[in-house]
LUMDREN-442594 format. One record per residue (C-alpha): residue in three letters; x, y, z. Coordinates in pm, 1 decimal. Layout:
% LUMDREN-442594
SITE type        x        y        z
SITE  ALA        X        Y        Z
...
% end
This chain:
% LUMDREN-442594
SITE type        x        y        z
SITE  MET    -52.7     -3.6     -4.1
SITE  LYS    320.5    215.9     71.0
SITE  LYS    496.6    145.5   -220.7
SITE  HIS    132.8    212.3   -435.3
SITE  PHE     95.7    548.5   -262.0
SITE  LEU    479.8    678.9   -368.0
SITE  ALA    425.5    609.5   -665.8
SITE  GLY    126.2    786.9   -735.0
SITE  LEU    250.4   1084.1   -541.7
SITE  PHE    552.5   1082.1   -755.3
SITE  ALA    301.9   1080.7  -1097.3
SITE  ALA    145.2   1383.4   -996.3
SITE  MET    459.5   1564.1   -893.5
SITE  MET    564.1   1469.7  -1271.5
SITE  MET    259.3   1659.8  -1416.5
SITE  VAL    284.7   1956.3  -1255.2
SITE  SER    635.0   1965.1  -1289.2
SITE  MET    578.9   1946.1  -1615.6
SITE  LEU    277.3   2151.5  -1669.9
SITE  VAL    478.8   2404.3  -1453.3
SITE  THR    809.9   2369.5  -1743.1
SITE  THR    483.9   2361.1  -2069.4
SITE  ALA    348.5   2736.3  -1890.5
SITE  PHE    674.6   2854.2  -1819.4
SITE  ALA    849.2   2803.4  -2199.9
SITE  THR    513.9   2937.9  -2341.9
SITE  GLY    524.5   3206.4  -2096.4
SITE  SER    841.8   3302.3  -2146.9
SITE  ALA    857.1   3234.8  -2575.9
SITE  ALA    557.3   3555.6  -2613.2
SITE  GLU    794.3   3837.4  -2386.8
SITE  PRO   1038.2   3931.9  -2622.9
SITE  THR    834.4   3960.3  -2934.4
SITE  THR    475.3   4143.1  -2765.9
SITE  ALA    497.9   4443.3  -2521.3
SITE  SER    191.5   4616.6  -2475.0
SITE  GLY     98.2   4912.2  -2261.5
SITE  SER    104.9   5326.1  -2323.3
SITE  GLY    416.2   5274.8  -2144.5
SITE  ALA    607.2   5002.1  -2280.0
SITE  VAL   1017.1   4901.3  -2306.6
SITE  ALA   1114.4   4646.4  -2490.5
SITE  ASP   1386.1   4465.5  -2435.3
SITE  LEU   1621.1   4470.5  -2735.2
SITE  ASP   1900.1   4360.4  -2575.2
SITE  ASN   1908.1   4017.2  -2626.2
SITE  MET   1763.0   4081.7  -2983.3
SITE  GLU   1911.9   3836.7  -3271.1
SITE  VAL   1916.7   3976.0  -3668.3
SITE  GLY   1573.3   3920.0  -3785.1
SITE  ASP   1428.3   3925.9  -3447.1
SITE  ILE   1118.5   4152.1  -3402.9
SITE  VAL    936.6   4297.2  -3122.9
SITE  TYR    583.1   4440.9  -3142.3
SITE  ILE    469.8   4769.1  -2964.1
SITE  GLY    121.4   4924.7  -2994.3
SITE  ASP     88.1   5093.8  -3412.3
SITE  ILE    502.8   5008.7  -3417.6
SITE  ALA    729.8   4751.4  -3513.9
SITE  ILE   1144.8   4724.9  -3416.0
SITE  GLU   1377.4   4473.6  -3621.2
SITE  ARG   1778.5   4336.2  -3543.3
SITE  ALA   1903.8   4432.4  -3892.4
SITE  PRO   2180.4   4254.8  -4008.7
SITE  ASP   2571.0   4390.9  -3872.1
SITE  ASP   2672.9   4448.0  -4305.3
SITE  ASP   2280.2   4645.3  -4373.5
SITE  GLU   2353.6   4974.5  -4522.7
SITE  GLY   2025.8   5121.5  -4433.1
SITE  PRO   1744.7   5250.7  -4737.0
SITE  SER   1880.2   5348.2  -5090.9
SITE  ASP   1719.0   5513.9  -5348.1
SITE  SER   1351.0   5438.6  -5385.2
SITE  VAL   1365.9   5207.3  -5747.7
SITE  SER    997.0   5235.9  -5721.1
SITE  ARG    972.2   5614.8  -5643.6
SITE  GLN    671.6   5441.8  -5400.2
SITE  THR    833.7   5567.0  -5072.1
SITE  THR   1077.8   5924.3  -5034.2
SITE  GLU   1303.1   6077.0  -4819.0
SITE  GLY   1194.2   6141.9  -4505.9
SITE  PHE   1504.8   6310.3  -4307.8
SITE  LYS   1933.7   6170.7  -4307.0
SITE  VAL   2154.2   6206.4  -4069.5
SITE  SER   2489.7   6139.5  -4196.1
SITE  SER   2648.5   6125.0  -3845.6
SITE  PHE   2525.7   6191.9  -3457.2
SITE  ALA   2949.7   6276.9  -3428.4
SITE  GLY   2893.0   6253.5  -3051.5
SITE  ASN   2591.4   6520.4  -3028.2
SITE  GLN   2326.0   6405.6  -2729.2
SITE  SER   1990.9   6511.1  -2842.5
SITE  LEU   1904.6   6557.2  -3250.6
SITE  ASP   1530.7   6630.3  -3416.2
SITE  LYS   1393.6   6517.1  -3655.7
SITE  THR   1033.7   6533.3  -3878.6
SITE  LEU    845.7   6269.6  -4021.6
SITE  SER    628.2   6518.3  -4269.3
SITE  LEU    298.0   6269.6  -4328.6
SITE  ASN     63.3   6441.4  -4579.1
SITE  SER   -251.8   6240.7  -4769.5
SITE  THR    -12.4   6014.2  -4934.0
SITE  TYR    228.3   5901.0  -4700.8
SITE  ARG     81.6   5795.9  -4407.9
SITE  TYR    372.0   5504.3  -4265.6
SITE  TRP    753.2   5536.1  -4215.3
SITE  PHE    987.4   5345.5  -4113.4
SITE  ILE   1373.6   5437.3  -3966.3
SITE  TRP   1681.3   5265.7  -3988.7
SITE  VAL   1908.2   5318.3  -3701.8
SITE  ASN   2239.3   5232.7  -3712.3
SITE  ASN   2389.2   5288.2  -3314.6
SITE  THR   2802.7   5218.8  -3393.9
SITE  GLY   2835.8   5340.3  -3008.5
SITE  SER   2859.5   5203.1  -2636.2
SITE  ASN   2566.9   5367.6  -2507.4
SITE  ASP   2227.7   5396.2  -2617.9
SITE  ILE   2036.3   5574.1  -2815.6
SITE  ILE   1703.5   5669.3  -2702.9
SITE  VAL   1442.6   5705.5  -3007.2
SITE  THR   1171.6   5895.3  -2926.4
SITE  ILE    878.4   5953.9  -3167.2
SITE  GLY    565.5   6179.6  -3133.9
SITE  ASN    400.3   6528.2  -3083.5
SITE  ASP    278.9   6483.2  -2763.5
SITE  GLU    373.8   6297.8  -2437.1
SITE  GLU    130.5   6004.1  -2475.6
SITE  THR    207.6   5923.0  -2777.6
SITE  GLN    576.0   5947.6  -2692.2
SITE  ALA    569.4   5749.6  -2427.8
SITE  ARG    439.1   5478.3  -2644.6
SITE  ASN    661.9   5529.8  -2903.9
SITE  TYR   1047.8   5606.9  -2661.9
SITE  HIS   1285.0   5315.7  -2740.3
SITE  GLU   1653.2   5247.0  -2558.4
SITE  MET   1898.1   5152.5  -2891.6
SITE  THR   2204.0   4902.0  -2833.2
SITE  LYS   2511.2   4891.7  -3040.4
SITE  GLY   2415.6   4766.6  -3363.0
SITE  LYS   2131.0   4855.3  -3686.9
SITE  TYR   1817.9   4862.5  -3609.2
SITE  TYR   1447.4   4935.1  -3825.3
SITE  ILE   1164.3   5067.0  -3684.0
SITE  TRP    878.6   5112.2  -3859.9
SITE  SER    440.0   5192.7  -3837.7
SITE  THR    249.5   4883.2  -3835.8
SITE  ASN    -69.7   5132.5  -3875.9
SITE  ARG   -111.0   5448.9  -4079.0
SITE  TRP    -11.5   5766.9  -3854.2
SITE  SER   -218.2   6101.0  -3900.2
SITE  ASN   -177.1   6344.0  -4114.2
SITE  GLU     64.5   6537.5  -4002.7
SITE  SER    431.7   6626.9  -3889.3
SITE  HIS    558.2   6382.2  -3637.9
SITE  THR    867.3   6453.3  -3410.7
SITE  VAL   1193.4   6224.6  -3423.6
SITE  SER   1439.2   6274.0  -3147.3
SITE  PHE   1777.8   6067.9  -3080.6
SITE  SER   1930.2   6132.0  -2741.6
SITE  ASN   2214.3   5995.6  -2468.5
SITE  GLY   2379.5   6222.9  -2240.5
SITE  ALA   2722.6   6066.4  -2292.9
SITE  GLY   2682.5   6160.9  -2676.0
SITE  MET   2605.1   5954.7  -2966.7
SITE  TYR   2800.3   5741.6  -3270.3
SITE  GLY   2638.0   5635.3  -3622.4
SITE  SER   2418.1   5758.7  -3795.1
SITE  ALA   1997.5   5692.7  -3897.0
SITE  ALA   1765.4   5761.9  -4190.5
SITE  ALA   1339.4   5758.2  -4268.4
SITE  ARG   1165.1   5691.8  -4514.3
SITE  LEU    813.4   5775.2  -4581.3
SITE  CYS    603.5   5520.5  -4699.8
SITE  SER    252.0   5533.6  -4880.1
SITE  THR    157.7   5137.1  -4762.1
SITE  LEU    188.4   4885.0  -4468.4
SITE  LYS    368.6   4680.0  -4712.1
SITE  GLU    615.1   4869.1  -4785.0
SITE  ALA    705.4   5021.7  -4427.4
SITE  GLU    767.2   4630.7  -4360.3
SITE  ALA    971.2   4580.4  -4675.9
SITE  HIS   1233.2   4879.9  -4536.5
SITE  ASN   1429.7   4876.2  -4886.9
SITE  GLY   1423.9   5207.4  -5010.6
% end
């Protein structure tokens, strides 16, 4: 009787252990790809090339180290938003995405070559900025809109009190497909 009780107890403990392990694995696998809430901050430190994180109405993708950023649009379906050839150690820099009735989507390429994070904030008001505040670690990234943005100019701020090194560029797009493709 005692052997049956111990065998049953052992089997129950194994089942609980397997369920907990499965639940933990499932929960942790979803975390790096989605962040939600008005002040959500994605963990970009552990992103590998090709990883994409969706946050609110934008997405961030870790680009390969040899990615040269957007080039001139062959199809002319996108148009230049802005270009930063070099941050040159500046502590802050503001640029503008001038969206209009044709171009309501966008993508931004960020190349952080320094040892400090570059903080990218997008939007004109505190609520939008809180949803679009991202700390870009060393490496190359694409940030793009996953929904149409309002037909107006939007501020893109780059900052780091210790100085920024690298470059950035933005393209304005007429469709989500163009923004997702981020190929200039």
